C-alpha positions as CSV (number, residue, x, y, z in Angstrom):
1,M,111.4,-48.2,-5.6
2,T,112.6,-49.5,-8.9
3,L,115.4,-52.0,-9.1
4,H,117.2,-52.7,-12.3
5,L,118.1,-56.4,-12.4
6,T,120.1,-56.3,-15.6
7,R,123.6,-55.0,-16.2
8,P,125.7,-55.0,-19.4
9,H,128.4,-57.6,-19.7
10,W,131.8,-56.5,-18.6
11,T,134.5,-56.4,-21.3
12,S,138.1,-57.1,-20.5
13,R,141.0,-55.2,-22.0
14,S,141.6,-58.0,-24.4
15,G,138.1,-57.5,-25.8
16,A,136.7,-60.7,-24.3
17,T,133.2,-60.5,-22.8
18,T,132.8,-61.7,-19.3
19,L,129.8,-62.0,-17.0
20,S,129.1,-59.7,-14.1
21,P,128.9,-61.3,-10.6
22,G,125.1,-61.3,-10.7
23,Q,124.9,-62.8,-14.2
24,R,127.3,-65.6,-13.2
25,V,124.8,-66.8,-10.5
26,P,122.3,-68.6,-12.8
27,V,125.2,-70.0,-15.0
28,V,126.8,-71.6,-11.9
29,H,123.5,-73.1,-10.8
30,R,122.8,-74.7,-14.1
31,I,126.3,-75.9,-14.9
32,G,126.8,-77.1,-11.3
33,A,123.6,-79.1,-11.3
34,L,124.5,-80.7,-14.7
35,V,128.0,-81.7,-13.7
36,V,126.9,-83.3,-10.5
37,A,124.0,-85.0,-12.3
38,A,126.4,-86.4,-15.0
39,A,128.7,-87.9,-12.3
40,I,125.8,-89.5,-10.5
41,A,124.3,-90.8,-13.7
42,V,127.5,-92.4,-14.9
43,F,127.8,-94.2,-11.5
44,G,124.2,-95.4,-11.8
45,V,124.5,-96.5,-15.4
46,L,127.7,-98.5,-14.8
47,G,126.0,-100.2,-11.8
48,L,123.0,-101.3,-13.9
49,L,125.2,-102.4,-16.8
50,N,127.2,-104.7,-14.4
51,G,123.9,-106.4,-13.5
52,L,124.3,-105.8,-9.8
53,D,122.0,-107.6,-7.3
54,F,119.2,-105.2,-6.4
55,F,119.1,-105.7,-2.7
56,S,122.6,-107.0,-2.0
57,T,124.1,-105.6,1.2
58,D,127.7,-106.5,0.2
59,G,127.8,-104.5,-3.0
60,T,130.1,-104.4,-5.9
61,R,132.9,-101.9,-6.7
62,V,131.9,-99.3,-9.2
63,L,134.2,-96.3,-9.8
64,G,135.8,-97.0,-6.4
65,L,132.5,-97.0,-4.6
66,S,130.2,-99.9,-3.5
67,S,126.9,-100.2,-5.2
68,N,123.9,-102.5,-5.8
69,G,120.9,-102.3,-8.1
70,L,118.9,-100.2,-5.8
71,L,121.6,-97.6,-5.3
72,S,122.1,-97.5,-9.1
73,V,118.4,-96.7,-9.7
74,I,118.4,-94.1,-6.9
75,S,121.5,-92.5,-8.5
76,L,119.8,-92.3,-11.9
77,V,116.6,-90.9,-10.4
78,T,118.6,-88.2,-8.6
79,A,120.4,-87.3,-11.7
80,A,117.1,-87.0,-13.6
81,V,115.7,-84.7,-10.9
82,L,118.7,-82.4,-11.2
83,V,118.5,-82.3,-15.0
84,A,114.7,-81.6,-14.8
85,A,115.4,-78.8,-12.3
86,V,118.0,-77.2,-14.7
87,L,115.4,-77.3,-17.5
88,R,112.9,-75.5,-15.3
89,G,115.3,-72.7,-14.6
90,P,118.3,-71.7,-12.5
91,R,116.1,-70.7,-9.5
92,V,114.6,-74.2,-9.4
93,A,118.0,-75.8,-10.0
94,S,119.4,-73.8,-7.0
95,T,116.5,-74.9,-4.7
96,V,116.7,-78.6,-5.8
97,M,120.5,-78.6,-5.3
98,I,120.1,-77.4,-1.7
99,V,117.4,-80.0,-1.0
100,V,119.3,-82.9,-2.7
101,G,122.5,-81.8,-1.0
102,S,120.9,-81.9,2.4
103,L,119.5,-85.4,1.5
104,F,123.0,-86.6,0.6
105,L,124.3,-85.5,4.0
106,L,121.4,-87.2,5.8
107,S,122.1,-90.3,3.7
108,A,125.7,-90.3,4.8
109,L,124.8,-90.2,8.4
110,A,122.1,-92.8,8.2
111,N,124.1,-95.3,6.2
112,L,127.2,-94.7,8.4
113,A,125.0,-96.0,11.3
114,V,124.1,-99.2,9.4
115,L,127.5,-100.1,7.9
116,R,128.2,-103.9,8.1
117,T,124.7,-104.7,9.2
118,D,121.7,-106.4,7.6
119,W,120.1,-102.9,7.3
120,N,122.7,-101.7,4.8
121,F,120.2,-101.9,1.9
122,L,122.2,-99.5,-0.3
123,A,125.4,-101.6,0.1
124,F,127.3,-98.6,1.5
125,R,130.9,-98.7,2.5
126,F,132.9,-96.0,4.1
127,S,134.0,-94.7,0.7
128,N,130.3,-94.2,-0.1
129,V,129.8,-92.2,3.1
130,V,132.7,-89.9,2.2
131,F,131.4,-89.5,-1.3
132,S,127.9,-88.6,0.0
133,V,129.4,-85.9,2.3
134,V,131.5,-84.4,-0.5
135,A,128.6,-84.5,-3.0
136,G,126.2,-83.1,-0.4
137,L,128.5,-80.2,0.5
138,T,129.2,-79.5,-3.2
139,L,125.5,-79.3,-4.0
140,L,124.8,-77.1,-1.0
141,L,127.6,-74.7,-1.9
142,L,126.6,-74.5,-5.6
143,G,122.9,-74.2,-4.8
144,A,123.5,-71.4,-2.3
145,Y,126.0,-69.6,-4.5
146,G,125.0,-66.0,-5.1
147,R,121.7,-66.6,-3.3
148,V,122.4,-66.8,0.4
149,S,124.1,-63.5,1.2
150,G,123.4,-60.2,2.8
151,N,125.2,-58.2,0.0
152,L,123.9,-59.6,-3.3
153,P,124.8,-57.8,-6.6
154,S,122.1,-55.6,-7.9
155,D,121.8,-57.7,-11.1
156,S,121.5,-61.0,-9.2
157,P,118.2,-62.7,-9.9
158,Y,117.8,-63.1,-6.1
159,A,118.4,-59.4,-5.3
160,R,115.4,-57.7,-3.8
161,P,114.6,-54.0,-3.9
162,T,115.1,-52.1,-0.7
163,P,111.8,-50.8,0.7
164,D,111.8,-47.1,1.0
165,G,111.2,-47.5,4.7
166,D,114.6,-49.3,5.0
167,L,116.6,-46.5,3.5
168,E,118.9,-44.6,5.8
169,P,117.2,-41.4,6.9
170,V,118.3,-38.2,5.2
171,D,119.7,-35.5,7.5
172,Q,117.1,-32.7,7.3
173,S,118.8,-30.4,9.8
174,P,119.9,-26.9,8.9
175,S,123.5,-26.6,7.9
176,T,124.1,-22.8,7.4
177,P,123.6,-19.8,9.6
178,Q,120.9,-18.6,7.3
179,E,119.0,-21.9,7.7
180,Y,119.4,-21.9,11.5
181,E,118.0,-18.3,11.6
182,A,115.1,-19.4,9.3
183,E,114.3,-22.3,11.6
184,R,114.0,-20.0,14.6
185,A,111.9,-17.6,12.7
186,M,109.6,-20.4,11.4
187,R,109.0,-21.7,15.0
188,A,108.3,-18.2,16.2
189,A,105.8,-17.5,13.4
190,E,104.0,-20.8,14.0
191,V,103.6,-20.0,17.7
192,A,102.4,-16.5,16.8
193,V,99.8,-17.9,14.4
194,V,98.5,-20.2,17.1
195,Q,98.3,-17.4,19.6
196,H,96.7,-15.0,17.1
197,T,99.5,-12.5,17.4
198,A,101.2,-13.2,14.0
199,T,102.0,-10.4,11.6
200,P,100.6,-10.5,8.1
201,D,104.1,-11.5,6.8
202,Q,104.2,-14.4,9.3
203,Q,100.7,-15.5,8.4
204,R,101.6,-15.5,4.7
205,R,104.7,-17.5,5.2
206,V,103.0,-20.1,7.5
207,R,100.3,-20.6,4.9
208,A,102.8,-21.1,2.2
209,M,104.8,-23.6,4.3
210,A,101.6,-25.6,4.8
211,E,101.7,-26.5,1.1
212,V,104.8,-28.7,1.6
213,S,105.6,-31.4,4.2
214,S,109.3,-32.0,4.5
215,R,111.4,-29.9,6.8
216,P,113.9,-28.7,4.1
217,D,111.0,-27.7,1.8
218,R,109.3,-25.8,4.6
219,R,112.6,-24.0,5.3
220,R,113.1,-23.3,1.6
221,V,109.6,-21.8,1.3
222,W,110.2,-19.6,4.3
223,M,113.5,-18.3,2.9
224,S,112.0,-17.6,-0.5
225,F,110.1,-14.7,1.1
226,D,113.4,-13.0,2.2
């Protein structure tokens, strides 16, 4: 079964060209990853420019969050990974955002458990935990946008063709009095052929029906002799 994955752009009444739902999906993935990467990169760069201690557990305020040298480097690496994913394509960007978003949520839980302890190597404070949860959920939602659904648009890059076996069965039952009468005559003729009591007309019709396979086609062949 052939599936067309492209669809012309929609045009509004004002003449402006807009994207169809399926065509918006890769755009959201790319822009979403770049926006999050930019925010994380700014946080990381400001942390390094402030000359923060690398392994300080107290941290220093940067954009309302606590940071140290290690967290700044991790932020820059994360931003670089997101940008690299965007360059590879929207599908890769979507996958990476889902993975990185999950890591943000795990980081929030892990660092919440070590707040105000000597194990707080990333100098987290509660504001950092909140930011990690928000950033993680944002990445998960953006990465899953237009990808995790049971009713994807046909022009979505994640839409899959429906196998023929999954199509709803077509009703092949007779629908008119003539077709019901043909069905009864067909069955009688096939029984007569098996019992070697068929008339020449019945034999001719049964042989012709053997050339087709579907029930409507067999019925059509039978009725063509009337």
